[in-house]
Backbone as JSON Lines, residues from 0, in Angstrom:
{"i":0,"aa":"M","n":[146.67,123.1,195.82],"ca":[146.32,121.36,195.11],"c":[147.0,121.82,193.6]}
{"i":1,"aa":"P","n":[147.61,121.22,193.18],"ca":[148.18,120.92,191.93],"c":[147.01,120.28,190.98]}
{"i":2,"aa":"M","n":[146.74,120.98,190.04],"ca":[145.41,120.71,188.71],"c":[146.52,119.17,188.65]}
{"i":3,"aa":"T","n":[145.73,118.3,188.05],"ca":[145.53,117.0,187.55],"c":[145.64,117.16,185.46]}
{"i":4,"aa":"A","n":[146.05,116.16,185.02],"ca":[145.78,116.19,183.61],"c":[144.83,116.05,183.28]}
{"i":5,"aa":"T","n":[143.64,115.01,184.05],"ca":[142.65,114.37,183.42],"c":[141.31,115.78,184.14]}
{"i":6,"aa":"A","n":[141.75,116.08,185.27],"ca":[140.89,117.9,185.77],"c":[140.89,118.81,184.66]}
{"i":7,"aa":"G","n":[141.78,118.91,184.22],"ca":[142.38,119.86,183.04],"c":[141.52,119.81,182.0]}
{"i":8,"aa":"Y","n":[141.48,118.24,181.48],"ca":[140.86,117.88,179.93],"c":[139.26,117.91,180.72]}
{"i":9,"aa":"T","n":[138.85,117.87,181.44],"ca":[137.53,118.29,181.96],"c":[137.4,119.27,182.28]}
{"i":10,"aa":"R","n":[137.22,119.8,182.44],"ca":[137.47,121.61,182.07],"c":[137.46,122.08,180.96]}
{"i":11,"aa":"R","n":[137.94,121.95,179.76],"ca":[138.14,122.38,178.82],"c":[137.06,121.45,177.97]}
{"i":12,"aa":"L","n":[136.3,120.27,178.3],"ca":[135.21,120.14,177.61],"c":[134.29,120.44,178.21]}
{"i":13,"aa":"R","n":[134.03,120.95,179.25],"ca":[132.97,121.75,180.19],"c":[132.83,122.9,179.68]}
{"i":14,"aa":"R","n":[133.88,123.6,179.13],"ca":[133.84,125.19,178.52],"c":[133.26,125.31,177.32]}
{"i":15,"aa":"R","n":[133.53,123.98,176.07],"ca":[133.37,124.01,174.96],"c":[131.88,123.63,175.0]}
{"i":16,"aa":"S","n":[131.33,123.04,175.67],"ca":[129.75,122.59,175.79],"c":[129.08,123.34,175.72]}
{"i":17,"aa":"E","n":[129.16,124.3,177.07],"ca":[128.56,125.69,177.36],"c":[128.36,126.61,176.25]}
{"i":18,"aa":"A","n":[129.94,127.22,175.47],"ca":[129.93,127.44,174.4],"c":[128.69,126.86,173.03]}
{"i":19,"aa":"I","n":[128.98,125.48,173.27],"ca":[127.77,125.22,171.83],"c":[126.51,125.48,172.35]}
{"i":20,"aa":"A","n":[125.62,125.62,173.58],"ca":[124.7,125.24,174.13],"c":[124.0,126.85,173.63]}
{"i":21,"aa":"Q","n":[125.1,128.02,173.88],"ca":[124.89,129.53,174.24],"c":[124.48,129.71,172.38]}
{"i":22,"aa":"E","n":[124.76,129.17,171.62],"ca":[124.96,129.29,170.09],"c":[123.22,129.3,169.87]}
{"i":23,"aa":"P","n":[122.66,130.48,169.23],"ca":[120.86,130.3,169.26],"c":[121.06,129.45,167.96]}
{"i":24,"aa":"M","n":[119.65,128.44,167.93],"ca":[119.28,127.91,167.12],"c":[118.22,128.65,166.02]}
{"i":25,"aa":"T","n":[118.66,128.47,164.7],"ca":[117.95,128.94,163.89],"c":[117.67,127.76,162.35]}
{"i":26,"aa":"T","n":[116.46,128.11,162.13],"ca":[115.83,126.71,160.89],"c":[115.72,127.94,159.42]}
{"i":27,"aa":"E","n":[116.25,129.22,159.53],"ca":[116.4,129.88,158.24],"c":[116.85,129.09,157.5]}
{"i":28,"aa":"N","n":[115.95,128.74,155.97],"ca":[116.64,128.1,154.84],"c":[116.81,127.0,154.89]}
{"i":29,"aa":"H","n":[116.3,126.08,155.88],"ca":[116.65,125.16,156.14],"c":[115.46,124.14,155.2]}
{"i":30,"aa":"T","n":[115.79,123.04,154.79],"ca":[114.83,122.15,153.38],"c":[114.39,121.07,154.78]}
{"i":31,"aa":"M","n":[112.79,120.51,154.62],"ca":[112.7,119.32,155.22],"c":[113.41,118.45,154.62]}
{"i":32,"aa":"T","n":[113.37,117.18,155.61],"ca":[113.79,116.08,155.5],"c":[112.65,115.08,156.34]}
{"i":33,"aa":"T","n":[112.82,113.94,155.83],"ca":[112.17,112.74,156.41],"c":[112.8,111.58,156.42]}
{"i":34,"aa":"N","n":[113.28,110.99,157.8],"ca":[113.83,109.98,157.73],"c":[115.26,109.73,157.28]}
{"i":35,"aa":"G","n":[115.7,110.92,157.18],"ca":[116.94,110.73,156.04],"c":[117.01,111.02,154.88]}
{"i":36,"aa":"R","n":[115.84,110.92,154.09],"ca":[116.04,110.66,152.81],"c":[116.02,112.19,152.39]}
{"i":37,"aa":"T","n":[116.16,112.33,150.46],"ca":[116.3,113.58,149.64],"c":[115.74,114.83,150.41]}
{"i":38,"aa":"P","n":[115.64,115.71,151.01],"ca":[115.62,116.54,150.85],"c":[114.28,116.98,149.82]}
{"i":39,"aa":"Y","n":[113.18,117.46,150.04],"ca":[112.18,118.05,149.34],"c":[111.32,119.38,149.19]}
{"i":40,"aa":"C","n":[111.27,119.66,148.4],"ca":[110.61,121.46,148.08],"c":[109.11,121.3,148.68]}
{"i":41,"aa":"T","n":[108.8,122.09,149.94],"ca":[107.68,122.0,149.75],"c":[106.14,122.97,149.19]}
{"i":42,"aa":"S","n":[107.26,124.06,147.86],"ca":[106.64,124.89,147.6],"c":[106.52,124.94,146.06]}
{"i":43,"aa":"R","n":[106.5,123.09,145.39],"ca":[105.84,122.86,144.37],"c":[104.39,122.42,144.18]}
{"i":44,"aa":"R","n":[103.82,122.71,143.11],"ca":[102.43,122.49,142.35],"c":[102.25,122.58,141.26]}
{"i":45,"aa":"G","n":[100.86,121.66,140.8],"ca":[100.62,121.34,139.74],"c":[99.51,122.48,138.84]}
{"i":46,"aa":"F","n":[99.01,121.98,137.8],"ca":[98.44,122.99,136.79],"c":[97.23,123.3,137.51]}
{"i":47,"aa":"T","n":[96.72,124.66,137.12],"ca":[95.14,124.97,137.79],"c":[94.64,124.81,136.56]}
{"i":48,"aa":"L","n":[93.05,124.62,137.16],"ca":[92.06,124.23,136.41],"c":[92.03,125.15,134.87]}
{"i":49,"aa":"A","n":[92.36,126.62,135.02],"ca":[92.34,127.45,134.59],"c":[93.48,127.03,133.28]}
{"i":50,"aa":"E","n":[94.73,126.85,133.57],"ca":[95.72,126.77,133.18],"c":[95.48,125.6,131.87]}
{"i":51,"aa":"A","n":[94.92,124.23,132.86],"ca":[94.65,123.29,131.69],"c":[93.54,123.57,130.92]}
{"i":52,"aa":"M","n":[92.68,124.18,130.98],"ca":[92.02,124.3,129.97],"c":[92.22,125.27,128.78]}
{"i":53,"aa":"M","n":[93.0,126.26,128.83],"ca":[93.63,127.29,128.16],"c":[94.75,126.45,127.39]}
{"i":54,"aa":"A","n":[95.66,125.37,128.01],"ca":[96.21,124.49,127.24],"c":[95.46,123.54,126.14]}
{"i":55,"aa":"V","n":[94.11,123.01,126.54],"ca":[93.43,122.36,125.5],"c":[93.16,123.45,124.5]}
{"i":56,"aa":"V","n":[92.66,124.38,124.62],"ca":[92.16,125.65,123.63],"c":[93.0,125.86,122.72]}
{"i":57,"aa":"V","n":[94.27,126.4,123.06],"ca":[95.83,126.58,122.81],"c":[95.8,124.91,121.54]}
{"i":58,"aa":"L","n":[95.71,124.01,121.82],"ca":[96.46,122.69,121.06],"c":[95.01,122.39,120.42]}
{"i":59,"aa":"G","n":[93.98,122.57,120.67],"ca":[92.69,122.75,119.62],"c":[92.97,123.8,118.73]}
{"i":60,"aa":"I","n":[93.4,124.79,119.16],"ca":[93.46,125.68,117.71],"c":[94.64,125.6,116.62]}
{"i":61,"aa":"A","n":[95.83,124.79,117.63],"ca":[96.77,124.35,116.57],"c":[96.64,123.36,115.54]}
{"i":62,"aa":"A","n":[95.84,122.6,116.17],"ca":[95.32,121.14,116.04],"c":[94.38,121.58,114.64]}
{"i":63,"aa":"A","n":[93.68,122.61,114.57],"ca":[92.77,123.01,113.16],"c":[93.49,123.64,112.32]}
{"i":64,"aa":"S","n":[94.51,124.25,112.57],"ca":[95.14,125.14,111.98],"c":[96.06,124.39,110.74]}
{"i":65,"aa":"V","n":[96.73,122.78,111.72],"ca":[97.01,122.26,110.19],"c":[96.21,121.48,109.63]}
{"i":66,"aa":"L","n":[95.18,120.82,109.93],"ca":[94.18,119.93,109.4],"c":[93.66,120.92,108.67]}
{"i":67,"aa":"L","n":[93.09,122.27,108.42],"ca":[92.67,122.71,108.09],"c":[92.36,122.9,106.36]}
{"i":68,"aa":"P","n":[94.11,122.75,105.74],"ca":[94.04,123.09,104.62],"c":[94.27,121.59,103.68]}
{"i":69,"aa":"F","n":[94.31,120.5,104.79],"ca":[94.44,118.82,103.99],"c":[92.42,118.96,103.57]}
{"i":70,"aa":"M","n":[91.84,119.45,104.75],"ca":[90.33,119.27,104.84],"c":[89.36,120.14,103.54]}
{"i":71,"aa":"S","n":[90.25,121.56,103.07],"ca":[89.9,122.3,102.05],"c":[90.44,121.52,100.91]}
{"i":72,"aa":"G","n":[91.47,120.76,100.8],"ca":[92.08,120.22,99.43],"c":[90.45,119.7,99.27]}
{"i":73,"aa":"A","n":[90.74,118.6,100.24],"ca":[89.72,117.44,100.28],"c":[88.52,117.65,99.47]}
{"i":74,"aa":"A","n":[88.05,118.78,100.04],"ca":[86.65,119.32,99.71],"c":[86.32,119.57,98.05]}
{"i":75,"aa":"V","n":[87.97,120.29,97.63],"ca":[87.81,120.71,96.55],"c":[88.03,119.99,95.6]}
{"i":76,"aa":"R","n":[89.22,119.01,95.88],"ca":[89.17,117.62,94.92],"c":[87.31,116.98,94.51]}
{"i":77,"aa":"A","n":[86.86,116.72,95.81],"ca":[85.49,116.07,95.56],"c":[84.64,116.87,94.48]}
{"i":78,"aa":"E","n":[84.59,118.09,94.88],"ca":[83.82,119.0,94.0],"c":[84.49,119.12,92.4]}
{"i":79,"aa":"G","n":[85.73,118.55,92.25],"ca":[85.49,118.51,91.13],"c":[85.44,117.74,90.45]}
{"i":80,"aa":"I","n":[85.56,116.75,90.94],"ca":[85.24,115.09,90.88],"c":[83.55,114.84,90.02]}
{"i":81,"aa":"N","n":[82.56,115.8,91.33],"ca":[81.39,115.77,90.85],"c":[80.91,116.63,89.49]}
{"i":82,"aa":"R","n":[81.86,117.61,89.34],"ca":[81.14,118.64,88.48],"c":[81.86,117.68,87.11]}
{"i":83,"aa":"T","n":[82.8,117.2,87.04],"ca":[83.59,116.14,86.18],"c":[82.38,115.25,85.68]}
{"i":84,"aa":"L","n":[81.84,114.29,86.59],"ca":[80.74,113.52,86.31],"c":[79.73,114.55,85.76]}
{"i":85,"aa":"A","n":[79.18,115.13,86.66],"ca":[77.84,115.75,86.04],"c":[78.04,116.46,84.46]}
{"i":86,"aa":"A","n":[78.87,116.66,83.93],"ca":[79.12,117.2,82.76],"c":[78.85,116.31,81.98]}
{"i":87,"aa":"R","n":[79.47,114.51,82.3],"ca":[79.53,113.82,81.35],"c":[78.08,113.33,81.16]}
{"i":88,"aa":"L","n":[77.42,113.59,82.49],"ca":[75.92,112.97,82.48],"c":[75.1,114.03,81.51]}
{"i":89,"aa":"A","n":[75.47,115.43,81.7],"ca":[74.61,115.99,80.58],"c":[75.19,115.99,79.24]}
{"i":90,"aa":"S","n":[76.18,115.64,78.82],"ca":[76.32,115.5,77.09],"c":[76.08,114.32,77.01]}
{"i":91,"aa":"D","n":[75.77,112.69,77.72],"ca":[75.47,111.67,77.43],"c":[73.8,111.63,77.25]}
{"i":92,"aa":"L","n":[73.02,112.57,78.19],"ca":[71.57,112.82,77.89],"c":[71.46,113.27,76.74]}
{"i":93,"aa":"M","n":[72.43,114.71,76.41],"ca":[72.23,115.14,75.1],"c":[72.43,114.38,73.79]}
{"i":94,"aa":"E","n":[73.22,113.8,74.6],"ca":[73.7,112.95,73.03],"c":[72.37,112.1,71.97]}
{"i":95,"aa":"Q","n":[71.53,111.76,73.65],"ca":[70.41,110.42,72.95],"c":[69.11,111.37,72.6]}
{"i":96,"aa":"I","n":[69.16,112.67,72.87],"ca":[68.03,113.42,72.29],"c":[68.52,113.8,71.18]}
{"i":97,"aa":"L","n":[69.66,113.95,71.14],"ca":[70.2,114.52,69.56],"c":[69.32,113.72,68.47]}
{"i":98,"aa":"R","n":[69.73,112.24,68.69],"ca":[69.72,111.38,68.07],"c":[68.22,111.13,67.15]}
{"i":99,"aa":"L","n":[67.09,111.65,68.36],"ca":[65.74,111.95,67.67],"c":[65.5,112.89,66.75]}
{"i":100,"aa":"P","n":[64.33,112.79,66.52],"ca":[64.29,113.73,64.63],"c":[63.33,115.2,65.37]}
{"i":101,"aa":"F","n":[63.63,115.74,64.54],"ca":[63.14,117.59,65.08],"c":[61.86,117.45,65.5]}
{"i":102,"aa":"H","n":[61.22,116.7,64.3],"ca":[59.03,116.7,64.54],"c":[59.06,115.32,64.99]}
{"i":103,"aa":"D","n":[57.46,115.22,65.24],"ca":[57.0,114.0,65.24],"c":[56.67,112.98,64.57]}
{"i":104,"aa":"P","n":[57.27,112.15,64.19],"ca":[57.11,111.18,63.29],"c":[55.93,110.99,62.91]}
{"i":105,"aa":"D","n":[54.9,110.69,63.44],"ca":[53.81,110.22,63.53],"c":[52.57,111.58,63.33]}
{"i":106,"aa":"D","n":[52.64,112.82,63.86],"ca":[52.26,114.26,63.36],"c":[53.45,115.22,63.03]}
{"i":107,"aa":"K","n":[53.73,115.54,61.79],"ca":[54.55,116.34,61.73],"c":[54.17,117.79,61.76]}
{"i":108,"aa":"T","n":[52.74,118.34,61.96],"ca":[52.71,119.54,62.15],"c":[52.44,119.87,63.89]}
{"i":109,"aa":"S","n":[52.42,118.83,64.61],"ca":[52.47,118.84,66.18],"c":[53.6,119.43,66.45]}
{"i":110,"aa":"Y","n":[53.61,120.57,66.92],"ca":[54.58,121.38,67.96],"c":[54.25,121.6,70.09]}
{"i":111,"aa":"S","n":[53.25,120.33,70.48],"ca":[53.46,120.53,71.31],"c":[54.53,120.04,72.26]}
{"i":112,"aa":"L","n":[54.59,120.59,73.26],"ca":[55.95,120.23,74.18],"c":[55.62,119.17,75.43]}
{"i":113,"aa":"G","n":[56.75,118.46,75.11],"ca":[56.4,117.12,76.36],"c":[55.54,116.2,75.84]}
{"i":114,"aa":"P","n":[55.71,115.13,76.17],"ca":[55.47,113.45,76.05],"c":[53.79,113.58,75.08]}
{"i":115,"aa":"D","n":[53.72,112.83,74.02],"ca":[52.58,112.77,73.56],"c":[51.63,111.54,74.17]}
{"i":116,"aa":"V","n":[50.6,111.55,73.74],"ca":[50.21,110.29,74.54],"c":[49.94,108.88,74.13]}
{"i":117,"aa":"G","n":[50.54,108.07,75.3],"ca":[51.29,107.1,75.66],"c":[52.48,106.66,75.64]}
{"i":118,"aa":"E","n":[53.07,108.18,75.62],"ca":[54.57,108.03,76.01],"c":[54.94,107.9,77.28]}
{"i":119,"aa":"T","n":[55.45,106.97,77.35],"ca":[55.26,107.47,79.16],"c":[56.82,106.67,80.4]}
{"i":120,"aa":"G","n":[57.89,106.77,78.89],"ca":[58.79,107.12,79.3],"c":[60.05,107.45,78.26]}
{"i":121,"aa":"P","n":[61.36,107.77,78.48],"ca":[62.15,108.49,77.73],"c":[62.36,107.3,76.96]}
{"i":122,"aa":"A","n":[62.54,105.82,76.72],"ca":[62.5,105.01,76.21],"c":[61.34,105.04,75.16]}
{"i":123,"aa":"N","n":[60.23,105.45,75.13],"ca":[58.86,106.02,74.23],"c":[59.3,106.83,73.49]}
{"i":124,"aa":"F","n":[59.97,107.81,74.08],"ca":[59.85,109.26,73.41],"c":[60.9,108.82,71.84]}
{"i":125,"aa":"D","n":[59.85,109.77,70.84],"ca":[60.38,109.7,69.29],"c":[60.97,110.83,68.74]}
{"i":126,"aa":"N","n":[60.49,112.16,69.35],"ca":[61.14,113.27,69.04],"c":[61.41,114.44,70.29]}
{"i":127,"aa":"I","n":[62.45,115.15,69.42],"ca":[63.25,116.02,70.4],"c":[62.03,117.21,71.64]}
{"i":128,"aa":"D","n":[60.83,117.32,71.1],"ca":[60.39,118.0,72.29],"c":[59.63,117.39,73.43]}
{"i":129,"aa":"D","n":[59.8,115.99,72.81],"ca":[58.62,114.83,74.31],"c":[60.01,115.21,75.01]}
{"i":130,"aa":"F","n":[61.13,115.34,75.56],"ca":[61.87,115.82,76.54],"c":[61.73,117.0,77.42]}
{"i":131,"aa":"H","n":[60.14,117.82,76.82],"ca":[60.7,118.95,77.66],"c":[59.99,118.76,78.59]}
{"i":132,"aa":"N","n":[60.56,119.19,79.95],"ca":[60.04,118.79,81.48],"c":[60.32,117.7,82.1]}
{"i":133,"aa":"Y","n":[61.44,116.87,81.09],"ca":[61.74,115.44,82.19],"c":[62.84,115.49,82.81]}
{"i":134,"aa":"N","n":[62.67,114.98,83.66],"ca":[63.3,114.85,85.02],"c":[64.25,113.29,85.73]}
{"i":135,"aa":"E","n":[65.34,113.18,85.98],"ca":[65.72,112.09,86.85],"c":[65.87,112.8,88.25]}
{"i":136,"aa":"P","n":[65.46,112.34,89.05],"ca":[65.03,113.02,90.62],"c":[66.54,112.05,91.38]}
{"i":137,"aa":"P","n":[67.42,112.52,92.31],"ca":[68.11,111.44,92.97],"c":[67.97,110.01,93.06]}
{"i":138,"aa":"G","n":[68.9,109.56,92.67],"ca":[68.75,108.15,92.17],"c":[68.14,107.35,91.56]}
{"i":139,"aa":"Q","n":[67.69,108.16,90.73],"ca":[66.86,107.72,89.44],"c":[67.93,108.19,88.45]}
{"i":140,"aa":"V","n":[68.94,108.61,88.17],"ca":[70.0,108.67,86.88],"c":[69.77,107.3,86.22]}
{"i":141,"aa":"K","n":[69.44,107.91,85.0],"ca":[69.86,106.29,83.91],"c":[70.46,106.53,83.31]}
{"i":142,"aa":"D","n":[71.26,105.24,82.23],"ca":[72.05,104.8,81.24],"c":[71.85,104.98,79.63]}
{"i":143,"aa":"A","n":[72.27,104.61,79.09],"ca":[72.21,104.65,78.13],"c":[70.92,104.0,77.14]}
{"i":144,"aa":"V","n":[70.68,102.84,78.27],"ca":[69.61,102.0,78.01],"c":[68.72,102.66,78.78]}
{"i":145,"aa":"W","n":[68.16,103.93,79.77],"ca":[67.1,103.92,80.32],"c":[66.82,103.27,81.7]}
{"i":146,"aa":"V","n":[68.39,102.18,82.14],"ca":[68.58,101.63,83.28],"c":[68.62,102.49,84.51]}
{"i":147,"aa":"V","n":[68.57,102.8,85.14],"ca":[68.92,103.47,86.82],"c":[70.48,103.25,86.95]}
{"i":148,"aa":"F","n":[71.22,103.76,87.22],"ca":[72.76,103.28,88.0],"c":[72.68,102.72,89.06]}
{"i":149,"aa":"T","n":[73.15,101.84,89.37],"ca":[73.05,101.15,90.49],"c":[74.52,101.59,91.26]}
{"i":150,"aa":"D","n":[75.19,102.63,90.72],"ca":[76.29,102.78,91.65],"c":[76.35,103.99,92.45]}
{"i":151,"aa":"Q","n":[76.63,103.94,93.61],"ca":[76.34,104.95,94.9],"c":[77.01,106.36,94.3]}
{"i":152,"aa":"M","n":[78.07,106.33,93.08],"ca":[78.56,107.29,92.75],"c":[77.53,108.31,92.26]}
{"i":153,"aa":"Y","n":[76.21,108.01,91.61],"ca":[75.6,108.65,90.8],"c":[74.35,108.57,91.64]}
{"i":154,"aa":"A","n":[74.4,108.38,93.02],"ca":[73.15,108.6,93.7],"c":[72.7,110.09,94.01]}
{"i":155,"aa":"N","n":[73.34,110.88,94.24],"ca":[73.29,112.23,94.6],"c":[72.72,112.82,93.24]}
{"i":156,"aa":"F","n":[72.47,112.28,92.24],"ca":[73.07,113.26,91.12],"c":[71.47,113.58,90.77]}
{"i":157,"aa":"S","n":[71.03,114.74,89.89],"ca":[69.63,114.45,89.66],"c":[70.06,115.26,88.38]}
{"i":158,"aa":"R","n":[68.84,114.71,87.05],"ca":[69.12,115.68,85.83],"c":[67.56,116.09,85.39]}
{"i":159,"aa":"D","n":[67.79,117.71,85.07],"ca":[66.53,117.82,84.05],"c":[66.71,118.37,82.84]}
{"i":160,"aa":"V","n":[65.14,118.32,82.22],"ca":[65.39,118.51,80.64],"c":[64.42,119.84,80.52]}
{"i":161,"aa":"T","n":[64.75,120.76,79.68],"ca":[63.69,122.05,78.98],"c":[63.95,122.13,77.63]}
{"i":162,"aa":"C","n":[62.74,122.07,77.26],"ca":[62.83,122.14,75.42],"c":[62.21,123.47,75.11]}
{"i":163,"aa":"E","n":[62.37,124.65,74.19],"ca":[61.69,125.3,73.6],"c":[62.01,126.17,72.23]}
{"i":164,"aa":"Y","n":[60.97,126.23,71.1],"ca":[60.7,126.74,70.08],"c":[61.24,127.7,69.78]}
{"i":165,"aa":"V","n":[62.37,128.38,69.11],"ca":[62.78,129.64,69.41],"c":[63.34,130.38,67.81]}
{"i":166,"aa":"Y","n":[62.94,131.44,67.84],"ca":[63.35,132.11,66.85],"c":[64.48,132.92,66.49]}
{"i":167,"aa":"V","n":[65.41,132.44,65.34],"ca":[66.66,132.88,65.08],"c":[66.38,133.74,64.01]}
{"i":168,"aa":"P","n":[67.09,135.34,64.24],"ca":[67.13,136.26,63.32],"c":[68.27,135.77,62.15]}
{"i":169,"aa":"P","n":[67.73,136.17,60.79],"ca":[66.6,136.69,60.28],"c":[65.25,136.18,60.38]}
{"i":170,"aa":"Q","n":[64.98,135.12,61.19],"ca":[63.36,135.09,61.24],"c":[62.46,135.87,61.43]}
{"i":171,"aa":"P","n":[61.41,135.72,61.31],"ca":[60.67,137.03,61.67],"c":[60.18,136.72,63.03]}
{"i":172,"aa":"V","n":[59.52,137.65,64.4],"ca":[59.5,137.33,65.4],"c":[58.04,136.68,65.11]}
{"i":173,"aa":"E","n":[57.48,135.38,65.33],"ca":[56.43,135.08,65.62],"c":[56.03,134.17,66.75]}
{"i":174,"aa":"S","n":[54.53,134.85,66.9],"ca":[53.83,133.93,68.14],"c":[53.48,132.23,68.09]}
{"i":175,"aa":"D","n":[53.15,132.22,66.82],"ca":[53.14,130.79,66.58],"c":[54.01,129.78,66.37]}
{"i":176,"aa":"P","n":[54.41,128.52,67.13],"ca":[55.56,128.22,67.25],"c":[55.8,126.91,65.78]}
{"i":177,"aa":"T","n":[54.22,126.99,65.08],"ca":[54.43,126.32,63.23],"c":[55.38,127.1,62.89]}
{"i":178,"aa":"K","n":[55.74,128.16,62.95],"ca":[56.82,129.23,62.32],"c":[58.23,128.9,62.61]}
{"i":179,"aa":"C","n":[58.82,128.39,63.67],"ca":[59.69,128.42,64.53],"c":[60.45,127.38,63.59]}
{"i":180,"aa":"E","n":[61.95,127.55,63.07],"ca":[62.4,126.35,62.64],"c":[63.83,125.73,63.41]}
{"i":181,"aa":"F","n":[63.92,126.39,64.78],"ca":[64.99,125.84,65.74],"c":[64.49,125.7,67.3]}
{"i":182,"aa":"I","n":[65.05,124.43,67.79],"ca":[64.56,123.8,69.33],"c":[65.64,124.51,70.07]}
{"i":183,"aa":"R","n":[65.36,124.8,71.31],"ca":[66.95,125.01,71.9],"c":[66.57,123.95,72.95]}
{"i":184,"aa":"I","n":[67.44,123.01,73.16],"ca":[67.33,121.74,74.61],"c":[68.26,122.42,75.34]}
{"i":185,"aa":"T","n":[67.92,122.45,76.77],"ca":[68.93,122.55,77.64],"c":[68.93,121.39,78.84]}
{"i":186,"aa":"I","n":[69.7,121.29,79.3],"ca":[69.87,119.77,80.06],"c":[71.19,120.33,81.45]}
{"i":187,"aa":"K","n":[70.65,120.39,82.76],"ca":[70.74,120.73,83.85],"c":[70.96,119.93,84.98]}
{"i":188,"aa":"V","n":[71.95,119.31,85.61],"ca":[72.62,118.39,86.29],"c":[73.08,118.98,87.57]}
{"i":189,"aa":"D","n":[72.11,118.19,89.08],"ca":[72.22,119.13,90.09],"c":[73.31,118.02,90.98]}
{"i":190,"aa":"Y","n":[73.83,118.38,91.83],"ca":[74.87,117.11,93.13],"c":[73.63,118.1,94.45]}
{"i":191,"aa":"N","n":[72.84,116.83,94.77],"ca":[72.42,117.42,96.49],"c":[71.83,118.62,96.07]}
{"i":192,"aa":"G","n":[71.19,118.98,95.03],"ca":[70.47,120.23,94.85],"c":[71.16,121.33,94.33]}
{"i":193,"aa":"K","n":[72.77,121.27,94.38],"ca":[73.65,122.18,93.73],"c":[73.78,121.98,92.01]}
{"i":194,"aa":"E","n":[73.75,123.07,91.35],"ca":[73.99,122.98,89.89],"c":[75.57,122.55,89.82]}
{"i":195,"aa":"M","n":[75.43,121.51,89.27],"ca":[76.72,121.3,88.7],"c":[77.62,121.43,87.26]}
{"i":196,"aa":"A","n":[76.05,121.19,86.69],"ca":[76.85,121.09,84.96],"c":[75.36,121.55,84.07]}
{"i":197,"aa":"A","n":[75.47,122.72,83.35],"ca":[74.16,123.01,82.14],"c":[74.92,122.98,80.63]}
{"i":198,"aa":"I","n":[74.06,122.54,80.27],"ca":[74.52,122.51,78.43],"c":[73.36,123.03,77.6]}
{"i":199,"aa":"S","n":[73.5,123.5,76.74],"ca":[72.39,124.04,75.98],"c":[72.6,124.08,74.37]}
{"i":200,"aa":"R","n":[71.48,123.38,73.75],"ca":[71.99,123.17,71.98],"c":[71.03,123.58,71.42]}
{"i":201,"aa":"L","n":[70.93,124.42,70.39],"ca":[70.44,125.1,69.71],"c":[70.25,123.95,68.02]}
{"i":202,"aa":"V","n":[68.79,123.39,67.54],"ca":[68.63,122.68,66.93],"c":[67.8,122.79,65.58]}
{"i":203,"aa":"S","n":[68.2,122.97,64.39],"ca":[67.5,123.49,63.47],"c":[66.31,122.06,63.18]}
{"i":204,"aa":"E","n":[65.69,122.63,62.17],"ca":[64.04,122.08,62.14],"c":[65.04,120.69,60.72]}
């Protein structure tokens, strides 16, 4: 029986379908898709807690290394300003003391260090040795007319004064202060308990 064209075409289609059905299915190296959208990789992951903590530490160290020079520079400038102001406070007080006479005007034979009876403050002192052990605590530093500074820049400063009669060669060494012809004045200025300036002056009789 002769083969028709339709039968031959159908037979070829059947053989092709069988060949395709016999090919093995594989999923190697296939990426996942959802609803025909762009494929995505399932192996992607974020930072772990340890990695995040390490990053924070590294950033902190880097920030500190950048800020440290600026902080050090600011501290140096602040201390320089404090030392300059302390030196001025010491010098101003020394000038006020040096205006007073060597001996007590009321008793030139008195060599007693410290304020005399009735002298309640620097405004009442009448000779140099009255300033022995004079002290201005923090917040009580005074100006040239013995009024406390109100400016906060002086709030943490303090001043101390000591006076002592001394012997200077060729003077003979004596234990009697009435034989002394010199008195040494020492002024120290502190800022927050740290010494910022100290000056000393030897004054003759």
